[in-house]
Phi, psi and omega in degrees: 000122180291153181286160179303322182298316179296325179291323179295316177300320179297317181295319180298317179300315180299313182296316182295323177297315180297318181299313179295324179294316180295323182295313183278346178256006184289337175071025180296142181288130179295141180273347186232184178270005175282125187293149178294327182297316181295318178297322184291321185291320180296318178293318179298317182296320178296317179300318183292326179295329183269344187251335186296332181254017184286173179292133182290145178258126181261131174293126184296329183273320187259341183077008181264159177294137183239018180125199181232161180279112180303330184288343177278075189295325185268359174067027180266003178088357178233149172261106183225199182294329179297325179293322179295320177298316178298317180296321181296316179299318179299316179298318177296321177297317178296320177294322180295320180298318181295317179295318178301318180295319181293318180299319179294322178297316183293330177295327181279344182283142180290140179258138180292146178288145176289152184306323183297336180269344183272320182298127180078014181242137177090187183296330181287350183288335183297128175091354180288131180245119178272171181295134180090006179237160177225157179247123181219129179061032180081001182244146177262125181227166179293136180284132178278166178302317180296318181296321180292318179296322178295320179297316179296320179295316179299316180297324178290319181296320184295341179275352183288322182194156177294334181245119183244132177246109175271122190219178169228136190298329183266356187280123181294328181288326178293319180299321182293314181294320180291329178297319179289311185289325188261338184250320180283327186241153169256120183239127180234124358295157180297138181299148178259126185255131176244114176272103187296331179288345181254355184267134181299337178250023185313303181299322180291325178293322178294319178298317180294320178296325177297317179294323185267329182243351181080010183227125176255336184287166174242153003283159174224114186256122180248135172242115185055037178085357183252130179283133176251011170112198185247205185297313181298324178290323179293317178297316180294318179293325179289314180297332181264010181055037180246357186292316181299313182296324180297310180296320179294321182296313181281327180283335181058227183279356185276344188232137173240131180220141178200158181284143180289328180232140177271157179307132179099342182275340179233144183271000000 
C-alpha cells in the first residue's frame, strides 16, 4: 500500500501532465512570427531540466518506477520552497518568450502617422489654408496685416444689423439703392450703412468683399451675410415686387420689412 505522500505526489504529477497536454494540443493560432516548434522546444527543455532529477513515482500496483514528480524542480527528492522558486523561474521564462514574440509582431505592424505629419501631406493638402494665410487666385499666401484687419472689421460690421449696405457717399448708384431700402421700405432692425470712401479701411474692405461675395463695386447689399446685389439688382427686385420676399427669405426671423406706403397713399 503506497504512502499518502506518494499518492499526493502521484496526483500532482497526473494533474500537471494533463495541463501540459491540453496546453500543447489546444491548437491555438500563434499571434506572432515565432514558430510553435521553437516555443515548444524551449518549454520542453525547461521541463526536462526540472523533472529529470525529480523524485521517482512508484506504481502502486506493480511497485515499479512510473516516472518523476514534475513539481520536484530541483531534483532533491522533496517538494519545498526551492521547487516553488524553480517553478516561478520557468513561468517567467515562458512569459518572456511570449512578450518577445508579441513585440516582434508589433514591430512589423504599420504605425499610424501622427496628426502633425498628416496635415498638409498628400493629395488632400491642396487647397488647405492654415491660420495666417489667405487663398487668392488659386494660390495660398501669407495674410497681410491689412487683410486681417479688414476681415476683423467686416465681422464686426455684420453684427451691427442683419441688413448691411456698403456704399460710397458720392456714388449715384449707392444713393438710388439707399433711397429704395431706407425710404420706400421700413426695415427692422434698421439697415447699417458703411460709406467705404469715409472708412479708414475702405479699399481693404472692398477687396475682402470681392473675395467673400464676388462683388467689389458699390453698392453691395448683404442680408445675413449674403449679397443680394447692387443698385440694378435692388431696382429689379423692387419693380418685380420680389424685394420683400427676398429680404424676408434671407433674413428669416431676424428681419421685418414692409412698404411705408401702400399704392394710392402717395402721389
